[in-house]
All heavy atoms as TSV, in Angstrom:
chain	resi	resn	atom	element	x	y	z
A	1	MET	N	N	14.078	-57.112	28.912
A	1	MET	CA	C	14.054	-58.543	28.836
A	1	MET	C	C	13.802	-58.956	27.390
A	1	MET	O	O	12.886	-58.482	26.753
A	1	MET	CB	C	12.941	-59.066	29.740
A	1	MET	CG	C	12.787	-60.547	29.728
A	1	MET	SD	S	11.530	-60.963	30.963
A	1	MET	CE	C	10.974	-62.457	30.271
A	2	SER	N	N	14.654	-59.852	26.877
A	2	SER	CA	C	14.436	-60.300	25.513
A	2	SER	C	C	13.872	-61.712	25.529
A	2	SER	O	O	14.223	-62.538	26.356
A	2	SER	CB	C	15.738	-60.262	24.716
A	2	SER	OG	O	16.602	-61.268	25.173
A	3	ILE	N	N	13.009	-61.954	24.590
A	3	ILE	CA	C	12.399	-63.267	24.468
A	3	ILE	C	C	12.924	-63.901	23.187
A	3	ILE	O	O	12.834	-63.303	22.123
A	3	ILE	CB	C	10.862	-63.166	24.423
A	3	ILE	CG1	C	10.346	-62.557	25.714
A	3	ILE	CG2	C	10.247	-64.527	24.168
A	3	ILE	CD1	C	8.872	-62.269	25.705
A	4	THR	N	N	13.489	-65.069	23.308
A	4	THR	CA	C	13.976	-65.757	22.118
A	4	THR	C	C	12.893	-66.690	21.615
A	4	THR	O	O	12.148	-67.278	22.392
A	4	THR	CB	C	15.245	-66.577	22.423
A	4	THR	OG1	O	14.949	-67.505	23.452
A	4	THR	CG2	C	16.380	-65.680	22.854
A	5	SER	N	N	12.824	-66.793	20.312
A	5	SER	CA	C	11.813	-67.686	19.758
A	5	SER	C	C	12.276	-69.126	19.911
A	5	SER	O	O	13.467	-69.414	19.869
A	5	SER	CB	C	11.576	-67.347	18.283
A	5	SER	OG	O	12.760	-67.528	17.559
A	6	PRO	N	N	11.346	-70.029	20.092
A	6	PRO	CA	C	11.717	-71.438	20.261
A	6	PRO	C	C	12.309	-72.002	18.979
A	6	PRO	O	O	11.998	-71.556	17.887
A	6	PRO	CB	C	10.401	-72.119	20.609
A	6	PRO	CG	C	9.351	-71.212	20.103
A	6	PRO	CD	C	9.919	-69.819	20.140
A	7	VAL	N	N	13.148	-72.990	19.128
A	7	VAL	CA	C	13.742	-73.662	17.985
A	7	VAL	C	C	12.646	-74.426	17.251
A	7	VAL	O	O	11.799	-75.051	17.873
A	7	VAL	CB	C	14.836	-74.647	18.461
A	7	VAL	CG1	C	15.357	-75.485	17.310
A	7	VAL	CG2	C	15.963	-73.905	19.124
A	8	SER	N	N	12.677	-74.357	15.931
A	8	SER	CA	C	11.718	-75.120	15.150
A	8	SER	C	C	12.089	-76.588	15.217
A	8	SER	O	O	13.185	-76.983	14.844
A	8	SER	CB	C	11.727	-74.661	13.694
A	8	SER	OG	O	10.998	-75.557	12.907
A	9	HIS	N	N	11.199	-77.412	15.704
A	9	HIS	CA	C	11.481	-78.832	15.846
A	9	HIS	C	C	11.316	-79.596	14.546
A	9	HIS	O	O	11.371	-80.815	14.550
A	9	HIS	CB	C	10.619	-79.439	16.953
A	9	HIS	CG	C	10.998	-78.933	18.304
A	9	HIS	ND1	N	12.181	-79.253	18.910
A	9	HIS	CD2	C	10.364	-78.098	19.139
A	9	HIS	CE1	C	12.259	-78.656	20.078
A	9	HIS	NE2	N	11.173	-77.946	20.236
A	10	SER	N	N	11.151	-78.895	13.441
A	10	SER	CA	C	11.075	-79.574	12.155
A	10	SER	C	C	12.111	-79.029	11.184
A	10	SER	O	O	12.061	-79.321	10.004
A	10	SER	CB	C	9.670	-79.449	11.570
A	10	SER	OG	O	9.358	-78.091	11.360
A	11	ASP	N	N	13.057	-78.247	11.663
A	11	ASP	CA	C	14.092	-77.664	10.819
A	11	ASP	C	C	15.034	-78.764	10.344
A	11	ASP	O	O	15.702	-79.408	11.152
A	11	ASP	CB	C	14.860	-76.606	11.610
A	11	ASP	CG	C	15.889	-75.862	10.773
A	11	ASP	OD1	O	16.221	-76.325	9.661
A	11	ASP	OD2	O	16.372	-74.825	11.233
A	12	PRO	N	N	15.119	-79.021	9.034
A	12	PRO	CA	C	15.964	-80.099	8.528
A	12	PRO	C	C	17.458	-79.865	8.757
A	12	PRO	O	O	18.246	-80.790	8.602
A	12	PRO	CB	C	15.637	-80.139	7.035
A	12	PRO	CG	C	15.111	-78.797	6.722
A	12	PRO	CD	C	14.439	-78.304	7.972
A	13	LYS	N	N	17.840	-78.674	9.137
A	13	LYS	CA	C	19.252	-78.369	9.393
A	13	LYS	C	C	19.623	-78.535	10.866
A	13	LYS	O	O	20.732	-78.235	11.268
A	13	LYS	CB	C	19.581	-76.956	8.927
A	13	LYS	CG	C	19.481	-76.802	7.424
A	13	LYS	CD	C	19.839	-75.408	6.992
A	13	LYS	CE	C	19.717	-75.281	5.478
A	13	LYS	NZ	N	20.075	-73.948	5.017
A	14	ARG	N	N	18.671	-79.015	11.671
A	14	ARG	CA	C	18.908	-79.200	13.109
A	14	ARG	C	C	18.805	-80.676	13.477
A	14	ARG	O	O	17.943	-81.398	12.992
A	14	ARG	CB	C	17.876	-78.435	13.922
A	14	ARG	CG	C	17.894	-76.955	13.683
A	14	ARG	CD	C	18.563	-76.287	14.821
A	14	ARG	NE	N	18.700	-74.873	14.557
A	14	ARG	CZ	C	19.752	-74.185	14.913
A	14	ARG	NH1	N	20.731	-74.779	15.554
A	14	ARG	NH2	N	19.847	-72.918	14.645
A	15	CYS	N	N	19.678	-81.106	14.360
A	15	CYS	CA	C	19.652	-82.475	14.866
A	15	CYS	C	C	18.390	-82.656	15.716
A	15	CYS	O	O	18.109	-81.825	16.583
A	15	CYS	CB	C	20.895	-82.728	15.710
A	15	CYS	SG	S	20.924	-84.317	16.557
A	16	PRO	N	N	17.621	-83.708	15.502
A	16	PRO	CA	C	16.398	-83.898	16.280
A	16	PRO	C	C	16.656	-84.249	17.748
A	16	PRO	O	O	15.775	-84.084	18.577
A	16	PRO	CB	C	15.694	-85.052	15.573
A	16	PRO	CG	C	16.766	-85.768	14.844
A	16	PRO	CD	C	17.803	-84.747	14.490
A	17	LEU	N	N	17.867	-84.686	18.072
A	17	LEU	CA	C	18.160	-85.058	19.462
A	17	LEU	C	C	18.657	-83.885	20.289
A	17	LEU	O	O	18.265	-83.718	21.435
A	17	LEU	CB	C	19.182	-86.204	19.509
A	17	LEU	CG	C	18.728	-87.505	18.835
A	17	LEU	CD1	C	19.824	-88.554	18.939
A	17	LEU	CD2	C	17.445	-88.006	19.445
A	18	CYS	N	N	19.530	-83.059	19.720
A	18	CYS	CA	C	20.107	-81.963	20.509
A	18	CYS	C	C	19.761	-80.574	19.966
A	18	CYS	O	O	20.073	-79.573	20.588
A	18	CYS	CB	C	21.625	-82.125	20.597
A	18	CYS	SG	S	22.490	-81.827	19.035
A	19	GLU	N	N	19.133	-80.519	18.787
A	19	GLU	CA	C	18.720	-79.280	18.124
A	19	GLU	C	C	19.887	-78.383	17.694
A	19	GLU	O	O	19.690	-77.216	17.392
A	19	GLU	CB	C	17.725	-78.483	18.989
A	19	GLU	CG	C	16.385	-79.168	19.119
A	19	GLU	CD	C	15.634	-79.356	17.799
A	19	GLU	OE1	O	15.827	-78.585	16.852
A	19	GLU	OE2	O	14.854	-80.317	17.734
A	20	GLN	N	N	21.099	-78.932	17.641
A	20	GLN	CA	C	22.242	-78.185	17.130
A	20	GLN	C	C	22.300	-78.366	15.608
A	20	GLN	O	O	21.638	-79.223	15.043
A	20	GLN	CB	C	23.545	-78.687	17.770
A	20	GLN	CG	C	23.587	-78.502	19.272
A	20	GLN	CD	C	23.436	-77.044	19.684
A	20	GLN	OE1	O	24.107	-76.159	19.161
A	20	GLN	NE2	N	22.537	-76.789	20.619
A	21	ASP	N	N	23.121	-77.566	14.935
A	21	ASP	CA	C	23.307	-77.675	13.493
A	21	ASP	C	C	23.797	-79.079	13.161
A	21	ASP	O	O	24.774	-79.550	13.729
A	21	ASP	CB	C	24.329	-76.633	13.046
A	21	ASP	CG	C	24.571	-76.623	11.549
A	21	ASP	OD1	O	23.906	-77.380	10.809
A	21	ASP	OD2	O	25.434	-75.852	11.106
A	22	ASN	N	N	23.115	-79.773	12.257
A	22	ASN	CA	C	23.510	-81.140	11.931
A	22	ASN	C	C	24.495	-81.222	10.764
A	22	ASN	O	O	24.977	-82.282	10.424
A	22	ASN	CB	C	22.290	-82.025	11.656
A	22	ASN	CG	C	21.446	-81.554	10.501
A	22	ASN	OD1	O	21.866	-80.762	9.673
A	22	ASN	ND2	N	20.214	-82.043	10.437
A	23	GLN	N	N	24.780	-80.093	10.133
A	23	GLN	CA	C	25.723	-80.006	9.022
A	23	GLN	C	C	25.368	-80.973	7.898
A	23	GLN	O	O	26.234	-81.583	7.277
A	23	GLN	CB	C	27.153	-80.208	9.506
A	23	GLN	CG	C	27.570	-79.164	10.505
A	23	GLN	CD	C	28.963	-79.395	11.060
A	23	GLN	OE1	O	29.502	-80.487	11.022
A	23	GLN	NE2	N	29.552	-78.328	11.580
A	24	CYS	N	N	24.088	-81.132	7.657
A	24	CYS	CA	C	23.598	-82.037	6.610
A	24	CYS	C	C	23.783	-81.391	5.240
A	24	CYS	O	O	23.275	-80.291	4.991
A	24	CYS	CB	C	22.123	-82.348	6.844
A	24	CYS	SG	S	21.399	-83.375	5.536
A	25	ALA	N	N	24.506	-82.081	4.360
A	25	ALA	CA	C	24.741	-81.566	3.012
A	25	ALA	C	C	23.441	-81.474	2.217
A	25	ALA	O	O	23.214	-80.509	1.484
A	25	ALA	CB	C	25.746	-82.449	2.280
A	26	VAL	N	N	22.566	-82.466	2.368
A	26	VAL	CA	C	21.308	-82.479	1.631
A	26	VAL	C	C	20.413	-81.311	2.057
A	26	VAL	O	O	19.838	-80.623	1.224
A	26	VAL	CB	C	20.577	-83.833	1.814
A	26	VAL	CG1	C	19.223	-83.823	1.122
A	26	VAL	CG2	C	21.444	-84.969	1.291
A	27	ALA	N	N	20.323	-81.074	3.363
A	27	ALA	CA	C	19.513	-79.957	3.863
A	27	ALA	C	C	20.059	-78.615	3.390
A	27	ALA	O	O	19.315	-77.655	3.242
A	27	ALA	CB	C	19.438	-79.995	5.377
A	28	ALA	N	N	21.363	-78.578	3.118
A	28	ALA	CA	C	21.994	-77.351	2.634
A	28	ALA	C	C	21.918	-77.233	1.109
A	28	ALA	O	O	22.402	-76.264	0.532
A	28	ALA	CB	C	23.452	-77.305	3.082
A	29	GLY	N	N	21.306	-78.241	0.446
A	29	GLY	CA	C	21.139	-78.188	-0.998
A	29	GLY	C	C	22.283	-78.816	-1.785
A	29	GLY	O	O	22.394	-78.602	-2.984
A	30	ASN	N	N	23.120	-79.591	-1.111
A	30	ASN	CA	C	24.250	-80.235	-1.776
A	30	ASN	C	C	23.968	-81.710	-2.016
A	30	ASN	O	O	22.977	-82.253	-1.551
A	30	ASN	CB	C	25.515	-80.070	-0.931
A	30	ASN	CG	C	25.878	-78.613	-0.765
A	30	ASN	OD1	O	25.948	-77.865	-1.728
A	30	ASN	ND2	N	26.095	-78.193	0.465
A	31	LYS	N	N	24.881	-82.366	-2.712
A	31	LYS	CA	C	24.737	-83.793	-3.004
A	31	LYS	C	C	24.904	-84.625	-1.740
A	31	LYS	O	O	25.744	-84.308	-0.903
A	31	LYS	CB	C	25.795	-84.228	-4.012
A	31	LYS	CG	C	25.636	-83.611	-5.371
A	31	LYS	CD	C	26.738	-84.086	-6.284
A	31	LYS	CE	C	26.644	-83.420	-7.635
A	31	LYS	NZ	N	27.708	-83.882	-8.528
A	32	PRO	N	N	24.144	-85.708	-1.599
A	32	PRO	CA	C	24.294	-86.580	-0.426
A	32	PRO	C	C	25.725	-87.106	-0.258
A	32	PRO	O	O	26.195	-87.277	0.852
A	32	PRO	CB	C	23.318	-87.729	-0.705
A	32	PRO	CG	C	22.307	-87.146	-1.625
A	32	PRO	CD	C	23.051	-86.144	-2.466
A	33	SER	N	N	26.414	-87.339	-1.362
A	33	SER	CA	C	27.781	-87.858	-1.280
A	33	SER	C	C	28.742	-86.875	-0.621
A	33	SER	O	O	29.827	-87.262	-0.194
A	33	SER	CB	C	28.294	-88.232	-2.671
A	33	SER	OG	O	28.293	-87.097	-3.523
A	34	ASN	N	N	28.344	-85.616	-0.500
A	34	ASN	CA	C	29.180	-84.596	0.143
A	34	ASN	C	C	28.945	-84.515	1.654
A	34	ASN	O	O	29.594	-83.732	2.331
A	34	ASN	CB	C	28.926	-83.221	-0.466
A	34	ASN	CG	C	29.376	-83.130	-1.894
A	34	ASN	OD1	O	30.231	-83.888	-2.340
A	34	ASN	ND2	N	28.802	-82.211	-2.642
A	35	CYS	N	N	28.014	-85.307	2.171
A	35	CYS	CA	C	27.655	-85.202	3.583
A	35	CYS	C	C	28.625	-85.979	4.468
A	35	CYS	O	O	29.125	-87.041	4.093
A	35	CYS	CB	C	26.235	-85.717	3.795
A	35	CYS	SG	S	25.527	-85.150	5.367
A	36	TRP	N	N	28.850	-85.467	5.657
A	36	TRP	CA	C	29.754	-86.103	6.622
A	36	TRP	C	C	29.297	-87.514	6.962
A	36	TRP	O	O	30.098	-88.394	7.227
A	36	TRP	CB	C	29.852	-85.265	7.907
A	36	TRP	CG	C	28.574	-85.201	8.693
A	36	TRP	CD1	C	27.597	-84.253	8.600
A	36	TRP	CD2	C	28.116	-86.146	9.650
A	36	TRP	NE1	N	26.554	-84.553	9.441
A	36	TRP	CE2	C	26.857	-85.709	10.116
A	36	TRP	CE3	C	28.631	-87.317	10.190
A	36	TRP	CZ2	C	26.116	-86.399	11.059
A	36	TRP	CZ3	C	27.888	-88.007	11.143
A	36	TRP	CH2	C	26.652	-87.540	11.563
A	37	CYS	N	N	27.988	-87.761	6.931
A	37	CYS	CA	C	27.461	-89.058	7.359
A	37	CYS	C	C	27.804	-90.199	6.410
A	37	CYS	O	O	27.680	-91.368	6.773
A	37	CYS	CB	C	25.955	-88.979	7.570
A	37	CYS	SG	S	25.005	-88.780	6.051
A	38	MET	N	N	28.224	-89.875	5.203
A	38	MET	CA	C	28.576	-90.914	4.239
A	38	MET	C	C	29.921	-91.573	4.565
A	38	MET	O	O	30.239	-92.619	4.022
A	38	MET	CB	C	28.608	-90.344	2.818
A	38	MET	CG	C	27.263	-89.892	2.344
A	38	MET	SD	S	26.109	-91.282	2.296
A	38	MET	CE	C	24.630	-90.478	1.816
A	39	ALA	N	N	30.683	-90.964	5.453
A	39	ALA	CA	C	32.022	-91.481	5.760
A	39	ALA	C	C	32.127	-92.095	7.155
A	39	ALA	O	O	33.205	-92.492	7.570
A	39	ALA	CB	C	33.037	-90.352	5.622
A	40	VAL	N	N	31.000	-92.176	7.876
A	40	VAL	CA	C	31.021	-92.723	9.243
A	40	VAL	C	C	29.864	-93.696	9.435
A	40	VAL	O	O	28.913	-93.707	8.670
A	40	VAL	CB	C	30.925	-91.612	10.317
A	40	VAL	CG1	C	32.095	-90.658	10.230
A	40	VAL	CG2	C	29.622	-90.870	10.219
A	41	LYS	N	N	29.942	-94.475	10.483
A	41	LYS	CA	C	28.841	-95.365	10.844
A	41	LYS	C	C	27.930	-94.615	11.816
A	41	LYS	O	O	28.374	-94.093	12.832
A	41	LYS	CB	C	29.384	-96.632	11.512
A	41	LYS	CG	C	28.291	-97.607	11.873
A	41	LYS	CD	C	28.841	-98.872	12.484
A	41	LYS	CE	C	27.684	-99.778	12.866
A	41	LYS	NZ	N	28.141	-101.004	13.490
A	42	ILE	N	N	26.652	-94.568	11.492
A	42	ILE	CA	C	25.667	-93.894	12.342
A	42	ILE	C	C	25.115	-94.907	13.339
A	42	ILE	O	O	24.732	-96.016	12.965
A	42	ILE	CB	C	24.510	-93.309	11.506
A	42	ILE	CG1	C	25.035	-92.328	10.457
A	42	ILE	CG2	C	23.465	-92.652	12.402
A	42	ILE	CD1	C	25.682	-91.099	11.010
A	43	GLU	N	N	25.069	-94.530	14.586
A	43	GLU	CA	C	24.525	-95.387	15.642
A	43	GLU	C	C	23.036	-95.610	15.374
A	43	GLU	O	O	22.239	-94.674	15.350
A	43	GLU	CB	C	24.733	-94.720	16.998
A	43	GLU	CG	C	24.108	-95.430	18.162
A	43	GLU	CD	C	24.643	-96.837	18.364
A	43	GLU	OE1	O	25.850	-97.049	18.241
A	43	GLU	OE2	O	23.812	-97.718	18.638
A	44	GLN	N	N	22.637	-96.858	15.135
A	44	GLN	CA	C	21.253	-97.174	14.784
A	44	GLN	C	C	20.263	-96.811	15.882
A	44	GLN	O	O	19.148	-96.370	15.601
A	44	GLN	CB	C	21.116	-98.649	14.426
A	44	GLN	CG	C	21.701	-98.980	13.079
A	44	GLN	CD	C	21.462	-100.433	12.693
A	44	GLN	OE1	O	21.157	-101.270	13.530
A	44	GLN	NE2	N	21.593	-100.722	11.421
A	45	GLN	N	N	20.660	-96.988	17.121
A	45	GLN	CA	C	19.767	-96.653	18.233
A	45	GLN	C	C	19.472	-95.155	18.261
A	45	GLN	O	O	18.337	-94.735	18.484
A	45	GLN	CB	C	20.407	-97.078	19.551
A	45	GLN	CG	C	19.453	-97.670	20.523
A	45	GLN	CD	C	20.186	-98.230	21.738
A	45	GLN	OE1	O	21.360	-97.980	21.961
A	45	GLN	NE2	N	19.480	-98.998	22.515
A	46	ALA	N	N	20.488	-94.345	18.001
A	46	ALA	CA	C	20.297	-92.893	17.968
A	46	ALA	C	C	19.393	-92.509	16.808
A	46	ALA	O	O	18.506	-91.666	16.951
A	46	ALA	CB	C	21.642	-92.184	17.867
A	47	GLN	N	N	19.596	-93.119	15.651
A	47	GLN	CA	C	18.757	-92.820	14.488
A	47	GLN	C	C	17.308	-93.212	14.746
A	47	GLN	O	O	16.393	-92.476	14.411
A	47	GLN	CB	C	19.281	-93.533	13.243
A	47	GLN	CG	C	18.550	-93.140	11.969
A	47	GLN	CD	C	18.752	-91.689	11.619
A	47	GLN	OE1	O	19.874	-91.221	11.531
A	47	GLN	NE2	N	17.682	-90.962	11.421
A	48	HIS	N	N	17.101	-94.350	15.380
A	48	HIS	CA	C	15.738	-94.783	15.708
A	48	HIS	C	C	15.070	-93.783	16.658
A	48	HIS	O	O	13.920	-93.397	16.454
A	48	HIS	CB	C	15.751	-96.179	16.331
A	48	HIS	CG	C	14.397	-96.646	16.752
A	48	HIS	ND1	N	13.407	-96.982	15.848
A	48	HIS	CD2	C	13.842	-96.794	17.971
A	48	HIS	CE1	C	12.319	-97.324	16.506
A	48	HIS	NE2	N	12.555	-97.224	17.800
A	49	ARG	N	N	15.779	-93.356	17.703
A	49	ARG	CA	C	15.227	-92.357	18.637
A	49	ARG	C	C	14.891	-91.073	17.902
A	49	ARG	O	O	13.855	-90.460	18.140
A	49	ARG	CB	C	16.210	-92.059	19.769
A	49	ARG	CG	C	16.204	-93.063	20.862
A	49	ARG	CD	C	16.981	-92.612	22.067
A	49	ARG	NE	N	18.084	-91.733	21.717
A	49	ARG	CZ	C	18.601	-90.807	22.513
A	49	ARG	NH1	N	18.147	-90.642	23.708
A	49	ARG	NH2	N	19.592	-90.046	22.126
A	50	ALA	N	N	15.770	-90.649	17.017
A	50	ALA	CA	C	15.559	-89.406	16.273
A	50	ALA	C	C	14.308	-89.484	15.407
A	50	ALA	O	O	13.538	-88.524	15.327
A	50	ALA	CB	C	16.775	-89.110	15.409
A	51	ASN	N	N	14.084	-90.638	14.789
A	51	ASN	CA	C	12.928	-90.802	13.901
A	51	ASN	C	C	11.604	-90.835	14.654
A	51	ASN	O	O	10.551	-90.645	14.066
A	51	ASN	CB	C	13.073	-92.070	13.063
A	51	ASN	CG	C	14.149	-91.949	12.016
A	51	ASN	OD1	O	14.561	-90.853	11.654
A	51	ASN	ND2	N	14.632	-93.071	11.530
A	52	THR	N	N	11.629	-91.080	15.952
A	52	THR	CA	C	10.390	-91.138	16.724
A	52	THR	C	C	10.053	-89.813	17.402
A	52	THR	O	O	8.985	-89.687	17.988
A	52	THR	CB	C	10.464	-92.237	17.802
A	52	THR	OG1	O	11.516	-91.946	18.714
A	52	THR	CG2	C	10.680	-93.594	17.175
A	53	ILE	N	N	10.918	-88.833	17.311
A	53	ILE	CA	C	10.693	-87.566	18.017
A	53	ILE	C	C	9.520	-86.778	17.449
A	53	ILE	O	O	8.620	-86.407	18.161
A	53	ILE	CB	C	11.968	-86.715	18.050
A	53	ILE	CG1	C	12.951	-87.365	19.007
A	53	ILE	CG2	C	11.679	-85.276	18.451
A	53	ILE	CD1	C	14.262	-86.668	19.142
A	54	ASP	N	N	9.528	-86.481	16.164
A	54	ASP	CA	C	8.440	-85.681	15.618
A	54	ASP	C	C	7.822	-86.289	14.365
A	54	ASP	O	O	7.032	-85.664	13.697
A	54	ASP	CB	C	8.894	-84.245	15.360
A	54	ASP	CG	C	10.049	-84.142	14.376
A	54	ASP	OD1	O	10.385	-85.160	13.739
A	54	ASP	OD2	O	10.610	-83.051	14.250
A	55	GLY	N	N	8.212	-87.523	14.052
A	55	GLY	CA	C	7.650	-88.200	12.898
A	55	GLY	C	C	8.231	-87.759	11.576
A	55	GLY	O	O	7.844	-88.237	10.527
A	56	LYS	N	N	9.174	-86.816	11.618
A	56	LYS	CA	C	9.818	-86.343	10.402
A	56	LYS	C	C	11.270	-86.783	10.428
A	56	LYS	O	O	11.921	-86.742	11.464
A	56	LYS	CB	C	9.745	-84.820	10.316
A	56	LYS	CG	C	8.326	-84.325	10.224
A	56	LYS	CD	C	8.277	-82.837	10.182
A	56	LYS	CE	C	6.820	-82.400	10.151
A	56	LYS	NZ	N	6.646	-81.009	10.347
A	57	LYS	N	N	11.763	-87.206	9.287
A	57	LYS	CA	C	13.155	-87.626	9.227
A	57	LYS	C	C	14.053	-86.399	9.165
A	57	LYS	O	O	13.911	-85.561	8.285
A	57	LYS	CB	C	13.397	-88.524	8.032
A	57	LYS	CG	C	12.772	-89.877	8.191
A	57	LYS	CD	C	13.272	-90.829	7.151
A	57	LYS	CE	C	12.710	-92.202	7.452
A	57	LYS	NZ	N	13.329	-93.224	6.664
A	58	ARG	N	N	14.949	-86.315	10.139
A	58	ARG	CA	C	15.957	-85.262	10.161
A	58	ARG	C	C	17.287	-85.918	10.470
A	58	ARG	O	O	17.357	-86.890	11.219
A	58	ARG	CB	C	15.653	-84.218	11.238
A	58	ARG	CG	C	14.429	-83.408	10.926
A	58	ARG	CD	C	14.323	-82.224	11.854
A	58	ARG	NE	N	13.872	-82.658	13.179
A	58	ARG	CZ	C	14.117	-81.985	14.297
A	58	ARG	NH1	N	14.839	-80.890	14.276
A	58	ARG	NH2	N	13.659	-82.431	15.445
A	59	CYS	N	N	18.330	-85.403	9.895
A	59	CYS	CA	C	19.658	-85.961	10.121
A	59	CYS	C	C	20.182	-85.596	11.501
A	59	CYS	O	O	19.935	-84.509	12.013
A	59	CYS	CB	C	20.629	-85.441	9.065
A	59	CYS	SG	S	20.239	-86.016	7.419
A	60	LEU	N	N	20.922	-86.534	12.054
A	60	LEU	CA	C	21.594	-86.297	13.324
A	60	LEU	C	C	22.845	-85.446	13.099
A	60	LEU	O	O	23.388	-85.429	12.006
A	60	LEU	CB	C	22.030	-87.629	13.930
A	60	LEU	CG	C	20.920	-88.621	14.258
A	60	LEU	CD1	C	21.504	-89.977	14.561
A	60	LEU	CD2	C	20.092	-88.127	15.409
A	61	CYS	N	N	23.304	-84.802	14.148
A	61	CYS	CA	C	24.597	-84.120	14.078
A	61	CYS	C	C	25.684	-85.191	14.285
A	61	CYS	O	O	25.393	-86.323	14.664
A	61	CYS	CB	C	24.705	-83.028	15.128
A	61	CYS	SG	S	24.789	-83.635	16.835
A	62	GLN	N	N	26.925	-84.823	14.042
A	62	GLN	CA	C	28.015	-85.775	14.163
A	62	GLN	C	C	28.138	-86.343	15.582
A	62	GLN	O	O	28.377	-87.535	15.768
A	62	GLN	CB	C	29.330	-85.133	13.760
A	62	GLN	CG	C	29.387	-84.850	12.271
A	62	GLN	CD	C	30.717	-84.273	11.851
A	62	GLN	OE1	O	31.756	-84.746	12.272
A	62	GLN	NE2	N	30.677	-83.257	11.013
A	63	GLN	N	N	27.959	-85.499	16.577
A	63	GLN	CA	C	28.095	-85.950	17.953
A	63	GLN	C	C	27.018	-86.962	18.332
A	63	GLN	O	O	27.289	-87.991	18.919
A	63	GLN	CB	C	28.072	-84.778	18.907
A	63	GLN	CG	C	28.354	-85.184	20.342
A	63	GLN	CD	C	28.514	-83.976	21.252
A	63	GLN	OE1	O	28.583	-82.844	20.821
A	63	GLN	NE2	N	28.571	-84.224	22.537
A	64	CYS	N	N	25.784	-86.694	17.981
A	64	CYS	CA	C	24.681	-87.593	18.331
A	64	CYS	C	C	24.682	-88.856	17.477
A	64	CYS	O	O	24.223	-89.896	17.927
A	64	CYS	CB	C	23.339	-86.879	18.189
A	64	CYS	SG	S	23.068	-85.598	19.435
A	65	GLY	N	N	25.176	-88.782	16.258
A	65	GLY	CA	C	25.155	-89.925	15.369
A	65	GLY	C	C	26.350	-90.846	15.472
A	65	GLY	O	O	26.340	-91.938	14.936
A	66	ARG	N	N	27.370	-90.395	16.181
A	66	ARG	CA	C	28.601	-91.185	16.280
A	66	ARG	C	C	28.352	-92.489	17.017
A	66	ARG	O	O	27.727	-92.520	18.065
A	66	ARG	CB	C	29.651	-90.358	17.034
A	66	ARG	CG	C	31.040	-90.912	16.905
A	66	ARG	CD	C	32.059	-90.001	17.525
A	66	ARG	NE	N	32.066	-88.716	16.808
A	66	ARG	CZ	C	32.193	-87.537	17.399
A	66	ARG	NH1	N	32.313	-87.448	18.700
A	66	ARG	NH2	N	32.222	-86.445	16.687
A	67	ALA	N	N	28.870	-93.549	16.469
A	67	ALA	CA	C	28.741	-94.871	17.110
A	67	ALA	C	C	29.531	-94.911	18.397
A	67	ALA	O	O	30.607	-94.332	18.505
A	67	ALA	CB	C	29.230	-95.945	16.155
A	68	PHE	N	N	28.987	-95.585	19.383
A	68	PHE	CA	C	29.642	-95.689	20.690
A	68	PHE	C	C	30.755	-96.709	20.652
A	68	PHE	O	O	30.677	-97.719	20.091
A	68	PHE	CB	C	28.630	-96.072	21.774
A	68	PHE	CG	C	27.514	-95.087	21.898
A	68	PHE	CD1	C	26.212	-95.527	22.022
A	68	PHE	CD2	C	27.733	-93.731	21.872
A	68	PHE	CE1	C	25.165	-94.631	22.134
A	68	PHE	CE2	C	26.692	-92.824	21.991
A	68	PHE	CZ	C	25.409	-93.278	22.111
């Protein structure tokens, strides 16, 4: 039986809503202008929920941040 370690809920490279890779350019050490989020509208309600999860700002993934 293998035991997997829990996902770190403060990993800046993980979406705070679904814990998948958020593909954040800044978290990867790149310029903010290179990030996918600069070219789309982020759903404000999703961002607000994300900011209340652990008190740390983490970027959403494209799926969770996409406007409805």
